[in-house]
Each structure stands twice: as C-alpha cells, then as structure tokens.
Phi, psi and omega in degrees: 000140178273184184297345173266002175087011175270152181293148176285155172260128181263172185294322174302320178290316176304317182294324181295317179298312175304315181307316181273321196239344190253178171206157178246121186209181174240160177213153169078178179294324182276003179055054187291131180290136182222139172248126176213160181224128171254137185196159170273351180276084185300316184301317185291321179290333174285332175291326178295314179300322180285321186283314191247352183087195182097195180222162180235149164205161179291124184267318182209140175292147172285146177222182182290353181244352177202156181283158168295147174239160185229163172233131167252135174215151174229140190228169171070218183298327176297318177296322178292317178300311185291323180299317178299321179296325188276339189310314181299344189253338178291145171241289179299324188251009184300319180298322176292322177293319178292323179291322177301316180289320181297316182300332179256006172302140184283324180279106183295323177302310178297314179305306186301315177301320185287311181299315179292326175298309180297319180301318185274310188271333185228039182317307179306329179275345188257338179313315182295343179283349180259006169291000000 
C-alpha cells in the first residue's frame, strides 16, 4: 500500500496498462527517451507517479461530452531502466520498449543490429520512433 492506503502497482500490471494505453518513444533534439500513458484514470496515473516516479499533467479538459484526461510520463535514464524491467511482461508494446533501449544503447554495433531488425521485422511498431 502507498502512503494514501492505495494498492501498489507492480510491473506486470504496469506492462498490461502500457500495452493498452501507453507508448515508448523519444522527444526533443536530444531524443530523450520517454514512457507515457494518456488516460482518464487520474487515480491510476497518480499511483504510477508515486510508485515509479515521473510526472503527471492534464492532457485534456473535461467537457459535458468527454472526461478530463491526464498524462503520466517518465523520461531519461529512469525511462530506460523501467523499460528494461518491463520487457519480460510486455506483449503489444514489447517491440517499442526494445526499440527505445536499442536507440539508447552504448554499443553502436548492437544498437544498429537491433534497430535494423526492428525496422524490417516489426515495422509497424517501430515507425513512430523515427518521427
């Protein structure tokens, strides 16, 4: 339980949530690694922030026709560490996580090998990484 008495979120749950609602990507000129989730579930995202760090912000205002939405994101080395921890549990977004790690690998030969594999074998999952 966290400090507010809410259940802790473990890696398998987070992986499932990311498979459905999240993404692994880069941003900015420095190509900062990012893991993020956009959702209307404020409570879940705040527990993620408490459990795994990162930041939260309002993504969209609520109206009479839609609920407010929020974004939780974790960046930099923390995102890479979390991506590595999540790999065994991811299904749908596993290729995105691998691409994120490969793009930030220190060994350039290993990075290029993985990037080439993902571009050819998992193109639909990798295309967003090149934007």
